[in-house]
N, CA, C, O and the ligand as a Tripos MOL2 file, in Angstrom:
@<TRIPOS>MOLECULE
protein
  293   291    74     0     0
PROTEIN
NO_CHARGES

@<TRIPOS>ATOM
      1 N          12.7060   -4.7430  -42.0680 N.3       1 MET1
      2 CA         11.5470   -4.4350  -42.9600 C.3       1 MET1
      3 C          10.7840   -3.2320  -42.4570 C.2       1 MET1
      4 O          10.5250   -3.0840  -41.2630 O.2       1 MET1
      5 N          10.4350   -2.3880  -43.3890 N.am      2 VAL2
      6 CA          9.6920   -1.1810  -43.0060 C.3       2 VAL2
      7 C           8.1970   -1.3980  -43.2580 C.2       2 VAL2
      8 O           7.7690   -1.7380  -44.3610 O.2       2 VAL2
      9 N           7.4530   -1.1970  -42.2320 N.am      3 ASN3
     10 CA          5.9980   -1.3400  -42.3290 C.3       3 ASN3
     11 C           5.3680    0.0560  -42.4260 C.2       3 ASN3
     12 O           5.4270    0.8400  -41.4800 O.2       3 ASN3
     13 N           4.7600    0.3540  -43.5890 N.am      4 LYS4
     14 CA          4.1920    1.6790  -43.7700 C.3       4 LYS4
     15 C           3.1160    2.0400  -42.7520 C.2       4 LYS4
     16 O           3.0280    3.1780  -42.2930 O.2       4 LYS4
     17 N           2.3070    1.0530  -42.4140 N.am      5 ALA5
     18 CA          1.2000    1.2910  -41.5040 C.3       5 ALA5
     19 C           1.7050    1.7260  -40.1160 C.2       5 ALA5
     20 O           1.1230    2.6130  -39.4910 O.2       5 ALA5
     21 N           2.7740    1.1060  -39.6470 N.am      6 SER6
     22 CA          3.2600    1.4590  -38.3260 C.3       6 SER6
     23 C           3.9760    2.7980  -38.3520 C.2       6 SER6
     24 O           3.9970    3.5010  -37.3430 O.2       6 SER6
     25 N           4.5650    3.1670  -39.4870 N.am      7 ASN7
     26 CA          5.1860    4.4850  -39.6050 C.3       7 ASN7
     27 C           4.1700    5.6090  -39.5150 C.2       7 ASN7
     28 O           4.4370    6.6550  -38.9250 O.2       7 ASN7
     29 N           3.0000    5.3860  -40.1040 N.am      8 ALA8
     30 CA          1.9630    6.4080  -40.1040 C.3       8 ALA8
     31 C           1.5550    6.7850  -38.6740 C.2       8 ALA8
     32 O           1.1260    7.9140  -38.4360 O.2       8 ALA8
     33 N           1.6810    5.8860  -37.7560 N.am      9 GLY9
     34 CA          1.3070    6.1300  -36.3810 C.3       9 GLY9
     35 C           2.1610    7.1960  -35.7130 C.2       9 GLY9
     36 O           1.7630    7.7710  -34.7000 O.2       9 GLY9
     37 N           3.3290    7.4600  -36.2760 N.am     10 HIS10
     38 CA          4.2390    8.4370  -35.6110 C.3      10 HIS10
     39 C           3.8630    9.8690  -35.9440 C.2      10 HIS10
     40 O           4.3570   10.7870  -35.2890 O.2      10 HIS10
     41 N           3.0130   10.0970  -36.9300 N.am     11 ILE11
     42 CA          2.6570   11.4690  -37.2840 C.3      11 ILE11
     43 C           1.4320   11.8810  -36.4470 C.2      11 ILE11
     44 O           0.3690   11.2710  -36.5640 O.2      11 ILE11
     45 N           1.5820   12.9030  -35.6130 N.am     12 PRO12
     46 CA          0.4530   13.3240  -34.7920 C.3      12 PRO12
     47 C          -0.6260   13.9670  -35.6710 C.2      12 PRO12
     48 O          -0.3250   14.7150  -36.6010 O.2      12 PRO12
     49 N          -1.8770   13.6600  -35.3580 N.am     13 SER13
     50 CA         -2.9430   14.2570  -36.1420 C.3      13 SER13
     51 C          -3.6710   15.2990  -35.3310 C.2      13 SER13
     52 O          -3.7410   15.2190  -34.1050 O.2      13 SER13
     53 N          -4.2110   16.2770  -36.0270 N.am     14 ARG14
     54 CA         -4.9300   17.3810  -35.4050 C.3      14 ARG14
     55 C          -6.2690   17.5450  -36.1200 C.2      14 ARG14
     56 O          -6.4570   17.0810  -37.2450 O.2      14 ARG14
     57 N          -7.1950   18.2220  -35.4300 N.am     15 THR15
     58 CA         -8.5280   18.3790  -36.0070 C.3      15 THR15
     59 C          -8.7360   19.8180  -36.4250 C.2      15 THR15
     60 O          -8.4310   20.7340  -35.6610 O.2      15 THR15
     61 N          -9.2410   20.0300  -37.6000 N.am     16 CYS16
     62 CA         -9.5590   21.3730  -38.1010 C.3      16 CYS16
     63 C         -10.7350   21.9190  -37.3190 C.2      16 CYS16
     64 O         -11.7480   21.2380  -37.1600 O.2      16 CYS16
     65 N         -10.6030   23.1840  -36.8140 N.am     17 VAL17
     66 CA        -11.7030   23.7620  -36.0170 C.3      17 VAL17
     67 C         -12.9250   24.0300  -36.8560 C.2      17 VAL17
     68 O         -14.0150   24.1710  -36.3020 O.2      17 VAL17
     69 N         -12.7990   24.1070  -38.1710 N.am     18 ILE18
     70 CA        -13.9390   24.4620  -39.0080 C.3      18 ILE18
     71 C         -14.6770   23.2370  -39.4850 C.2      18 ILE18
     72 O         -15.8660   23.1050  -39.1980 O.2      18 ILE18
     73 N         -14.0390   22.3350  -40.1970 N.am     19 CYS19
     74 CA        -14.7430   21.2030  -40.7550 C.3      19 CYS19
     75 C         -14.5890   19.9220  -39.9370 C.2      19 CYS19
     76 O         -15.1820   18.8930  -40.2610 O.2      19 CYS19
     77 N         -13.7770   19.9980  -38.8610 N.am     20 LYS20
     78 CA        -13.6020   18.8850  -37.9380 C.3      20 LYS20
     79 C         -12.9280   17.6790  -38.5720 C.2      20 LYS20
     80 O         -12.9470   16.5810  -38.0150 O.2      20 LYS20
     81 N         -12.3430   17.8870  -39.7200 N.am     21 ASN21
     82 CA        -11.5840   16.7920  -40.3360 C.3      21 ASN21
     83 C         -10.2500   16.5930  -39.6570 C.2      21 ASN21
     84 O          -9.5770   17.5560  -39.2900 O.2      21 ASN21
     85 N          -9.8770   15.3620  -39.4950 N.am     22 LYS22
     86 CA         -8.5530   15.0770  -38.9190 C.3      22 LYS22
     87 C          -7.5410   14.9520  -40.0320 C.2      22 LYS22
     88 O          -7.7950   14.3590  -41.0810 O.2      22 LYS22
     89 N          -6.3850   15.5300  -39.7690 N.am     23 ASP23
     90 CA         -5.3280   15.3820  -40.7530 C.3      23 ASP23
     91 C          -3.9820   15.3770  -40.0250 C.2      23 ASP23
     92 O          -3.9040   15.7410  -38.8510 O.2      23 ASP23
     93 N          -2.9300   14.9640  -40.7240 N.am     24 ALA24
     94 CA         -1.6030   14.9880  -40.1150 C.3      24 ALA24
     95 C          -1.2330   16.4260  -39.7690 C.2      24 ALA24
     96 O          -1.4940   17.3580  -40.5310 O.2      24 ALA24
     97 N          -0.6260   16.5770  -38.6150 N.am     25 LYS25
     98 CA         -0.2810   17.9090  -38.1190 C.3      25 LYS25
     99 C           0.4270   18.7830  -39.1640 C.2      25 LYS25
    100 O           0.0740   19.9540  -39.3040 O.2      25 LYS25
    101 N           1.3940   18.2640  -39.8880 N.am     26 PRO26
    102 CA          2.1250   19.1180  -40.8630 C.3      26 PRO26
    103 C           1.2170   19.6090  -42.0000 C.2      26 PRO26
    104 O           1.5740   20.5620  -42.6930 O.2      26 PRO26
    105 N           0.0760   18.9930  -42.1990 N.am     27 ASN27
    106 CA         -0.8220   19.4010  -43.2950 C.3      27 ASN27
    107 C          -1.7840   20.4900  -42.8540 C.2      27 ASN27
    108 O          -2.5040   21.0510  -43.6790 O.2      27 ASN27
    109 N          -1.8040   20.7880  -41.5860 N.am     28 LEU28
    110 CA         -2.7200   21.7970  -41.0880 C.3      28 LEU28
    111 C          -1.9870   23.0930  -40.6850 C.2      28 LEU28
    112 O          -0.7950   23.0920  -40.3760 O.2      28 LEU28
    113 N          -2.7330   24.1610  -40.7030 N.am     29 LEU29
    114 CA         -2.1740   25.4730  -40.3750 C.3      29 LEU29
    115 C          -2.4300   25.7360  -38.8980 C.2      29 LEU29
    116 O          -3.5770   25.7410  -38.4520 O.2      29 LEU29
    117 N          -1.3530   25.9580  -38.1380 N.am     30 ARG30
    118 CA         -1.5520   26.2650  -36.6970 C.3      30 ARG30
    119 C          -1.7380   27.7710  -36.5060 C.2      30 ARG30
    120 O          -1.1180   28.5960  -37.1770 O.2      30 ARG30
    121 N          -2.6300   28.0900  -35.5490 N.am     31 PHE31
    122 CA         -2.7490   29.5230  -35.2100 C.3      31 PHE31
    123 C          -3.1070   29.6460  -33.7360 C.2      31 PHE31
    124 O          -3.6210   28.7110  -33.1230 O.2      31 PHE31
    125 N          -2.8300   30.7970  -33.1930 N.am     32 VAL32
    126 CA         -3.2160   31.1060  -31.8160 C.3      32 VAL32
    127 C          -4.0570   32.3480  -31.8310 C.2      32 VAL32
    128 O          -4.0460   33.0990  -32.8060 O.2      32 VAL32
    129 N          -4.7820   32.5740  -30.7720 N.am     33 ILE33
    130 CA         -5.6140   33.7790  -30.6830 C.3      33 ILE33
    131 C          -5.0110   34.7470  -29.6810 C.2      33 ILE33
    132 O          -4.8850   34.4570  -28.4910 O.2      33 ILE33
    133 N          -4.6430   35.9080  -30.2090 N.am     34 LYS34
    134 CA         -4.0420   36.9380  -29.3400 C.3      34 LYS34
    135 C          -4.9000   38.1840  -29.4540 C.2      34 LYS34
    136 O          -5.0980   38.7330  -30.5380 O.2      34 LYS34
    137 N          -5.4100   38.6230  -28.2890 N.am     35 ASN35
    138 CA         -6.2680   39.8200  -28.2440 C.3      35 ASN35
    139 C          -7.3890   39.7170  -29.2840 C.2      35 ASN35
    140 O          -7.6640   40.6670  -30.0170 O.2      35 ASN35
    141 N          -8.0330   38.5360  -29.3310 N.am     36 ASP36
    142 CA         -9.1530   38.2830  -30.2160 C.3      36 ASP36
    143 C          -8.8100   38.3650  -31.6730 C.2      36 ASP36
    144 O          -9.6880   38.5820  -32.5080 O.2      36 ASP36
    145 N          -7.5340   38.1940  -31.9990 N.am     37 ILE37
    146 CA         -7.1130   38.1990  -33.3910 C.3      37 ILE37
    147 C          -6.4410   36.9040  -33.6900 C.2      37 ILE37
    148 O          -5.6700   36.4000  -32.8740 O.2      37 ILE37
    149 N          -6.7170   36.3420  -34.8570 N.am     38 ILE38
    150 CA         -6.0830   35.1150  -35.2650 C.3      38 ILE38
    151 C          -4.6640   35.4050  -35.7690 C.2      38 ILE38
    152 O          -4.4630   36.2060  -36.6820 O.2      38 ILE38
    153 N          -3.7100   34.7490  -35.1650 N.am     39 VAL39
    154 CA         -2.3520   34.9260  -35.5840 C.3      39 VAL39
    155 C          -1.8110   33.5900  -36.0700 C.2      39 VAL39
    156 O          -1.6780   32.6500  -35.2860 O.2      39 VAL39
    157 N          -1.5000   33.5000  -37.3570 N.am     40 PHE40
    158 CA         -0.9920   32.2290  -37.8890 C.3      40 PHE40
    159 C           0.4270   32.0000  -37.3870 C.2      40 PHE40
    160 O           1.2970   32.8710  -37.4050 O.2      40 PHE40
    161 N           0.5910   30.7650  -36.9380 N.am     41 ASP41
    162 CA          1.8660   30.3810  -36.3290 C.3      41 ASP41
    163 C           2.6730   29.5720  -37.3050 C.2      41 ASP41
    164 O           2.7770   28.3510  -37.1910 O.2      41 ASP41
    165 N           3.2450   30.2640  -38.2670 N.am     42 TYR42
    166 CA          3.9340   29.5520  -39.3480 C.3      42 TYR42
    167 C           5.1310   28.7630  -38.8300 C.2      42 TYR42
    168 O           5.4870   27.7290  -39.3930 O.2      42 TYR42
    169 N           5.7500   29.2480  -37.7600 N.am     43 LYS43
    170 CA          6.9510   28.5440  -37.2670 C.3      43 LYS43
    171 C           6.6040   27.5320  -36.1960 C.2      43 LYS43
    172 O           7.4900   26.8410  -35.6920 O.2      43 LYS43
    173 N           5.3330   27.4300  -35.8370 N.am     44 GLN44
    174 CA          4.8470   26.4380  -34.8990 C.3      44 GLN44
    175 C           5.5380   26.5630  -33.5340 C.2      44 GLN44
    176 O           5.7620   25.5650  -32.8490 O.2      44 GLN44
    177 N           5.8680   27.7870  -33.1540 N.am     45 LYS45
    178 CA          6.5960   27.9830  -31.9200 C.3      45 LYS45
    179 C           5.8890   28.9120  -30.9300 C.2      45 LYS45
    180 O           6.4070   29.1710  -29.8430 O.2      45 LYS45
    181 N           4.7180   29.4080  -31.3000 N.am     46 MET46
    182 CA          4.0480   30.3670  -30.4390 C.3      46 MET46
    183 C           3.5170   29.7350  -29.1560 C.2      46 MET46
    184 O           3.1000   28.5770  -29.1280 O.2      46 MET46
    185 N           3.5480   30.5240  -28.1170 N.am     47 GLN47
    186 CA          3.0010   30.0870  -26.8420 C.3      47 GLN47
    187 C           1.4950   30.1810  -26.8840 C.2      47 GLN47
    188 O           0.9170   30.8980  -27.7000 O.2      47 GLN47
    189 N           0.8670   29.4320  -25.9740 N.am     48 GLY48
    190 CA         -0.5960   29.5470  -25.8670 C.3      48 GLY48
    191 C          -1.2960   28.4310  -26.5600 C.2      48 GLY48
    192 O          -0.6990   27.5790  -27.2190 O.2      48 GLY48
    193 N          -2.6390   28.4690  -26.3800 N.am     49 ARG49
    194 CA         -3.4740   27.4270  -26.9530 C.3      49 ARG49
    195 C          -3.4300   27.4920  -28.4520 C.2      49 ARG49
    196 O          -3.7660   28.5200  -29.0390 O.2      49 ARG49
    197 N          -3.0200   26.4100  -29.0890 N.am     50 GLY50
    198 CA         -2.9920   26.4030  -30.5280 C.3      50 GLY50
    199 C          -4.2170   25.7580  -31.1160 C.2      50 GLY50
    200 O          -4.7720   24.8090  -30.5610 O.2      50 GLY50
    201 N          -4.6320   26.2860  -32.2510 N.am     51 TYR51
    202 CA         -5.7570   25.7180  -32.9840 C.3      51 TYR51
    203 C          -5.2620   25.3670  -34.3910 C.2      51 TYR51
    204 O          -4.2430   25.8730  -34.8600 O.2      51 TYR51
    205 N          -6.0160   24.4880  -35.0400 N.am     52 TYR52
    206 CA         -5.5540   24.0230  -36.3560 C.3      52 TYR52
    207 C          -6.6810   24.2130  -37.3690 C.2      52 TYR52
    208 O          -7.8630   24.0840  -37.0500 O.2      52 TYR52
    209 N          -6.2740   24.5220  -38.5950 N.am     53 CYS53
    210 CA         -7.2250   24.7310  -39.6860 C.3      53 CYS53
    211 C          -6.6180   24.1540  -40.9580 C.2      53 CYS53
    212 O          -5.4070   24.1980  -41.1730 O.2      53 CYS53
    213 N          -7.5080   23.6070  -41.7990 N.am     54 CYS54
    214 CA         -7.0510   23.0800  -43.1040 C.3      54 CYS54
    215 C          -6.4540   24.2350  -43.9170 C.2      54 CYS54
    216 O          -6.8160   25.4000  -43.7540 O.2      54 CYS54
    217 N          -5.5400   23.8620  -44.7820 N.am     55 VAL55
    218 CA         -4.9730   24.8390  -45.6890 C.3      55 VAL55
    219 C          -5.8170   24.9080  -46.9500 C.2      55 VAL55
    220 O          -5.3130   24.6870  -48.0510 O.2      55 VAL55
    221 N          -7.0950   25.2120  -46.7950 N.am     56 THR56
    222 CA         -7.9850   25.3760  -47.9560 C.3      56 THR56
    223 C          -8.6950   26.6950  -47.7640 C.2      56 THR56
    224 O          -8.9660   27.1060  -46.6360 O.2      56 THR56
    225 N          -8.9940   27.3510  -48.8510 N.am     57 SER57
    226 CA         -9.6640   28.6510  -48.7630 C.3      57 SER57
    227 C         -11.0350   28.4870  -48.0990 C.2      57 SER57
    228 O         -11.5160   29.3880  -47.4120 O.2      57 SER57
    229 N         -11.6410   27.3460  -48.3120 N.am     58 ASN58
    230 CA        -12.9670   27.0870  -47.7350 C.3      58 ASN58
    231 C         -12.9190   27.2100  -46.2090 C.2      58 ASN58
    232 O         -13.7550   27.8920  -45.6170 O.2      58 ASN58
    233 N         -11.9720   26.5710  -45.5880 N.am     59 CYS59
    234 CA        -11.8740   26.6030  -44.1360 C.3      59 CYS59
    235 C         -11.2860   27.9260  -43.6330 C.2      59 CYS59
    236 O         -11.7390   28.4640  -42.6230 O.2      59 CYS59
    237 N         -10.2890   28.4420  -44.3310 N.am     60 ILE60
    238 CA         -9.6410   29.6890  -43.8790 C.3      60 ILE60
    239 C         -10.6420   30.8310  -43.9460 C.2      60 ILE60
    240 O         -10.6370   31.7000  -43.0740 O.2      60 ILE60
    241 N         -11.5090   30.8520  -44.9710 N.am     61 ASN61
    242 CA        -12.4870   31.9220  -45.0740 C.3      61 ASN61
    243 C         -13.5010   31.8870  -43.9560 C.2      61 ASN61
    244 O         -14.1120   32.9050  -43.6300 O.2      61 ASN61
    245 N         -13.6770   30.7460  -43.3790 N.am     62 LYS62
    246 CA        -14.7100   30.6270  -42.2880 C.3      62 LYS62
    247 C         -14.1220   30.9050  -40.9480 C.2      62 LYS62
    248 O         -14.8500   30.9360  -39.9560 O.2      62 LYS62
    249 N         -12.8280   31.1090  -40.8730 N.am     63 LEU63
    250 CA        -12.1800   31.3050  -39.5670 C.3      63 LEU63
    251 C         -12.7080   32.5690  -38.8460 C.2      63 LEU63
    252 O         -12.8940   32.5780  -37.6290 O.2      63 LEU63
    253 N         -12.9380   33.6180  -39.6310 N.am     64 GLU64
    254 CA        -13.3720   34.8630  -39.0470 C.3      64 GLU64
    255 C         -14.7270   34.6990  -38.3250 C.2      64 GLU64
    256 O         -14.9380   35.1930  -37.2170 O.2      64 GLU64
    257 N         -15.6250   33.9840  -39.0130 N.am     65 LYS65
    258 CA        -16.9520   33.7050  -38.4050 C.3      65 LYS65
    259 C         -16.7840   32.8790  -37.1610 C.2      65 LYS65
    260 O         -17.4240   33.1310  -36.1400 O.2      65 LYS65
    261 N         -15.9300   31.9010  -37.2480 N.am     66 TRP66
    262 CA        -15.6710   31.0320  -36.1020 C.3      66 TRP66
    263 C         -15.1830   31.8320  -34.8990 C.2      66 TRP66
    264 O         -15.6010   31.5960  -33.7650 O.2      66 TRP66
    265 N         -14.3000   32.7710  -35.1680 N.am     67 LEU67
    266 CA        -13.7320   33.6230  -34.1070 C.3      67 LEU67
    267 C         -14.8480   34.4540  -33.4780 C.2      67 LEU67
    268 O         -14.8980   34.5840  -32.2540 O.2      67 LEU67
    269 N         -15.7320   35.0130  -34.2790 N.am     68 LYS68
    270 CA        -16.8160   35.8450  -33.7450 C.3      68 LYS68
    271 C         -17.7540   35.0220  -32.8940 C.2      68 LYS68
    272 O         -18.2550   35.5050  -31.8780 O.2      68 LYS68
    273 N         -18.0020   33.7750  -33.2920 N.am     69 LYS69
    274 CA        -18.8600   32.8900  -32.5070 C.3      69 LYS69
    275 C         -18.2420   32.6560  -31.1200 C.2      69 LYS69
    276 O         -18.9530   32.6290  -30.1160 O.2      69 LYS69
    277 N         -16.9400   32.4910  -31.0780 N.am     70 ARG70
    278 CA        -16.2530   32.2050  -29.8240 C.3      70 ARG70
    279 C         -16.4410   33.3870  -28.8830 C.2      70 ARG70
    280 O         -16.6660   33.2040  -27.6860 O.2      70 ARG70
    281 N         -16.3490   34.5880  -29.4180 N.am     71 LYS71
    282 CA        -16.3780   35.7870  -28.5660 C.3      71 LYS71
    283 C         -17.7450   36.0120  -27.9330 C.2      71 LYS71
    284 O         -17.8590   36.6250  -26.8710 O.2      71 LYS71
    285 N         -18.7840   35.5040  -28.6030 N.am     72 ARG72
    286 CA        -20.1470   35.7460  -28.1020 C.3      72 ARG72
    287 C         -20.4310   34.9720  -26.7930 C.2      72 ARG72
    288 O         -21.3600   35.3000  -26.0560 O.2      72 ARG72
    289 N         -19.6210   33.9550  -26.5300 N.am     73 LYS73
    290 CA        -19.8760   33.1420  -25.3370 C.3      73 LYS73
    291 C         -19.7550   33.9530  -24.0350 C.2      73 LYS73
    292 O         -19.9420   33.4070  -22.9480 O.2      73 LYS73
    293 ZN        -11.0780   22.2550  -42.4020 Zn       74 ZN74
@<TRIPOS>BOND
     1     1     2 1
     2     2     3 1
     3     3     4 2
     4     3     5 am
     5     5     6 1
     6     6     7 1
     7     7     8 2
     8     7     9 am
     9     9    10 1
    10    10    11 1
    11    11    12 2
    12    11    13 am
    13    13    14 1
    14    14    15 1
    15    15    16 2
    16    15    17 am
    17    17    18 1
    18    18    19 1
    19    19    20 2
    20    19    21 am
    21    21    22 1
    22    22    23 1
    23    23    24 2
    24    23    25 am
    25    25    26 1
    26    26    27 1
    27    27    28 2
    28    27    29 am
    29    29    30 1
    30    30    31 1
    31    31    32 2
    32    31    33 am
    33    33    34 1
    34    34    35 1
    35    35    36 2
    36    35    37 am
    37    37    38 1
    38    38    39 1
    39    39    40 2
    40    39    41 am
    41    41    42 1
    42    42    43 1
    43    43    44 2
    44    43    45 am
    45    45    46 1
    46    46    47 1
    47    47    48 2
    48    47    49 am
    49    49    50 1
    50    50    51 1
    51    51    52 2
    52    51    53 am
    53    53    54 1
    54    54    55 1
    55    55    56 2
    56    55    57 am
    57    57    58 1
    58    58    59 1
    59    59    60 2
    60    59    61 am
    61    61    62 1
    62    62    63 1
    63    63    64 2
    64    63    65 am
    65    65    66 1
    66    66    67 1
    67    67    68 2
    68    67    69 am
    69    69    70 1
    70    70    71 1
    71    71    72 2
    72    71    73 am
    73    73    74 1
    74    74    75 1
    75    75    76 2
    76    75    77 am
    77    77    78 1
    78    78    79 1
    79    79    80 2
    80    79    81 am
    81    81    82 1
    82    82    83 1
    83    83    84 2
    84    83    85 am
    85    85    86 1
    86    86    87 1
    87    87    88 2
    88    87    89 am
    89    89    90 1
    90    90    91 1
    91    91    92 2
    92    91    93 am
    93    93    94 1
    94    94    95 1
    95    95    96 2
    96    95    97 am
    97    97    98 1
    98    98    99 1
    99    99   100 2
   100    99   101 am
   101   101   102 1
   102   102   103 1
   103   103   104 2
   104   103   105 am
   105   105   106 1
   106   106   107 1
   107   107   108 2
   108   107   109 am
   109   109   110 1
   110   110   111 1
   111   111   112 2
   112   111   113 am
   113   113   114 1
   114   114   115 1
   115   115   116 2
   116   115   117 am
   117   117   118 1
   118   118   119 1
   119   119   120 2
   120   119   121 am
   121   121   122 1
   122   122   123 1
   123   123   124 2
   124   123   125 am
   125   125   126 1
   126   126   127 1
   127   127   128 2
   128   127   129 am
   129   129   130 1
   130   130   131 1
   131   131   132 2
   132   131   133 am
   133   133   134 1
   134   134   135 1
   135   135   136 2
   136   135   137 am
   137   137   138 1
   138   138   139 1
   139   139   140 2
   140   139   141 am
   141   141   142 1
   142   142   143 1
   143   143   144 2
   144   143   145 am
   145   145   146 1
   146   146   147 1
   147   147   148 2
   148   147   149 am
   149   149   150 1
   150   150   151 1
   151   151   152 2
   152   151   153 am
   153   153   154 1
   154   154   155 1
   155   155   156 2
   156   155   157 am
   157   157   158 1
   158   158   159 1
   159   159   160 2
   160   159   161 am
   161   161   162 1
   162   162   163 1
   163   163   164 2
   164   163   165 am
   165   165   166 1
   166   166   167 1
   167   167   168 2
   168   167   169 am
   169   169   170 1
   170   170   171 1
   171   171   172 2
   172   171   173 am
   173   173   174 1
   174   174   175 1
   175   175   176 2
   176   175   177 am
   177   177   178 1
   178   178   179 1
   179   179   180 2
   180   179   181 am
   181   181   182 1
   182   182   183 1
   183   183   184 2
   184   183   185 am
   185   185   186 1
   186   186   187 1
   187   187   188 2
   188   187   189 am
   189   189   190 1
   190   190   191 1
   191   191   192 2
   192   191   193 am
   193   193   194 1
   194   194   195 1
   195   195   196 2
   196   195   197 am
   197   197   198 1
   198   198   199 1
   199   199   200 2
   200   199   201 am
   201   201   202 1
   202   202   203 1
   203   203   204 2
   204   203   205 am
   205   205   206 1
   206   206   207 1
   207   207   208 2
   208   207   209 am
   209   209   210 1
   210   210   211 1
   211   211   212 2
   212   211   213 am
   213   213   214 1
   214   214   215 1
   215   215   216 2
   216   215   217 am
   217   217   218 1
   218   218   219 1
   219   219   220 2
   220   219   221 am
   221   221   222 1
   222   222   223 1
   223   223   224 2
   224   223   225 am
   225   225   226 1
   226   226   227 1
   227   227   228 2
   228   227   229 am
   229   229   230 1
   230   230   231 1
   231   231   232 2
   232   231   233 am
   233   233   234 1
   234   234   235 1
   235   235   236 2
   236   235   237 am
   237   237   238 1
   238   238   239 1
   239   239   240 2
   240   239   241 am
   241   241   242 1
   242   242   243 1
   243   243   244 2
   244   243   245 am
   245   245   246 1
   246   246   247 1
   247   247   248 2
   248   247   249 am
   249   249   250 1
   250   250   251 1
   251   251   252 2
   252   251   253 am
   253   253   254 1
   254   254   255 1
   255   255   256 2
   256   255   257 am
   257   257   258 1
   258   258   259 1
   259   259   260 2
   260   259   261 am
   261   261   262 1
   262   262   263 1
   263   263   264 2
   264   263   265 am
   265   265   266 1
   266   266   267 1
   267   267   268 2
   268   267   269 am
   269   269   270 1
   270   270   271 1
   271   271   272 2
   272   271   273 am
   273   273   274 1
   274   274   275 1
   275   275   276 2
   276   275   277 am
   277   277   278 1
   278   278   279 1
   279   279   280 2
   280   279   281 am
   281   281   282 1
   282   282   283 1
   283   283   284 2
   284   283   285 am
   285   285   286 1
   286   286   287 1
   287   287   288 2
   288   287   289 am
   289   289   290 1
   290   290   291 1
   291   291   292 2
@<TRIPOS>SUBSTRUCTURE
     1 MET1         2 RESIDUE 1 A MET
     2 VAL2         6 RESIDUE 1 A VAL
     3 ASN3        10 RESIDUE 1 A ASN
     4 LYS4        14 RESIDUE 1 A LYS
     5 ALA5        18 RESIDUE 1 A ALA
     6 SER6        22 RESIDUE 1 A SER
     7 ASN7        26 RESIDUE 1 A ASN
     8 ALA8        30 RESIDUE 1 A ALA
     9 GLY9        34 RESIDUE 1 A GLY
    10 HIS10       38 RESIDUE 1 A HIS
    11 ILE11       42 RESIDUE 1 A ILE
    12 PRO12       46 RESIDUE 1 A PRO
    13 SER13       50 RESIDUE 1 A SER
    14 ARG14       54 RESIDUE 1 A ARG
    15 THR15       58 RESIDUE 1 A THR
    16 CYS16       62 RESIDUE 1 A CYS
    17 VAL17       66 RESIDUE 1 A VAL
    18 ILE18       70 RESIDUE 1 A ILE
    19 CYS19       74 RESIDUE 1 A CYS
    20 LYS20       78 RESIDUE 1 A LYS
    21 ASN21       82 RESIDUE 1 A ASN
    22 LYS22       86 RESIDUE 1 A LYS
    23 ASP23       90 RESIDUE 1 A ASP
    24 ALA24       94 RESIDUE 1 A ALA
    25 LYS25       98 RESIDUE 1 A LYS
    26 PRO26      102 RESIDUE 1 A PRO
    27 ASN27      106 RESIDUE 1 A ASN
    28 LEU28      110 RESIDUE 1 A LEU
    29 LEU29      114 RESIDUE 1 A LEU
    30 ARG30      118 RESIDUE 1 A ARG
    31 PHE31      122 RESIDUE 1 A PHE
    32 VAL32      126 RESIDUE 1 A VAL
    33 ILE33      130 RESIDUE 1 A ILE
    34 LYS34      134 RESIDUE 1 A LYS
    35 ASN35      138 RESIDUE 1 A ASN
    36 ASP36      142 RESIDUE 1 A ASP
    37 ILE37      146 RESIDUE 1 A ILE
    38 ILE38      150 RESIDUE 1 A ILE
    39 VAL39      154 RESIDUE 1 A VAL
    40 PHE40      158 RESIDUE 1 A PHE
    41 ASP41      162 RESIDUE 1 A ASP
    42 TYR42      166 RESIDUE 1 A TYR
    43 LYS43      170 RESIDUE 1 A LYS
    44 GLN44      174 RESIDUE 1 A GLN
    45 LYS45      178 RESIDUE 1 A LYS
    46 MET46      182 RESIDUE 1 A MET
    47 GLN47      186 RESIDUE 1 A GLN
    48 GLY48      190 RESIDUE 1 A GLY
    49 ARG49      194 RESIDUE 1 A ARG
    50 GLY50      198 RESIDUE 1 A GLY
    51 TYR51      202 RESIDUE 1 A TYR
    52 TYR52      206 RESIDUE 1 A TYR
    53 CYS53      210 RESIDUE 1 A CYS
    54 CYS54      214 RESIDUE 1 A CYS
    55 VAL55      218 RESIDUE 1 A VAL
    56 THR56      222 RESIDUE 1 A THR
    57 SER57      226 RESIDUE 1 A SER
    58 ASN58      230 RESIDUE 1 A ASN
    59 CYS59      234 RESIDUE 1 A CYS
    60 ILE60      238 RESIDUE 1 A ILE
    61 ASN61      242 RESIDUE 1 A ASN
    62 LYS62      246 RESIDUE 1 A LYS
    63 LEU63      250 RESIDUE 1 A LEU
    64 GLU64      254 RESIDUE 1 A GLU
    65 LYS65      258 RESIDUE 1 A LYS
    66 TRP66      262 RESIDUE 1 A TRP
    67 LEU67      266 RESIDUE 1 A LEU
    68 LYS68      270 RESIDUE 1 A LYS
    69 LYS69      274 RESIDUE 1 A LYS
    70 ARG70      278 RESIDUE 1 A ARG
    71 LYS71      282 RESIDUE 1 A LYS
    72 ARG72      286 RESIDUE 1 A ARG
    73 LYS73      290 RESIDUE 1 A LYS
    74 ZN74       293 GROUP 0 **** ****
């Protein structure tokens, strides 16, 4: 018997850096920061610290501001 609830546990979840919503990893867009530039990691194979963002224009549009905030530290 297949239990849907137990299957869901196998999908890793990640948190969007903008709205802090948690979603299944495949539903989020992974990116890394190289030389202070956001590089979307479409193949999910880039080295380095990965960040995740919702695939919505609302969150993607705010990424630039988020990046500038990081640099001010
Ligand atoms: Zn988001």
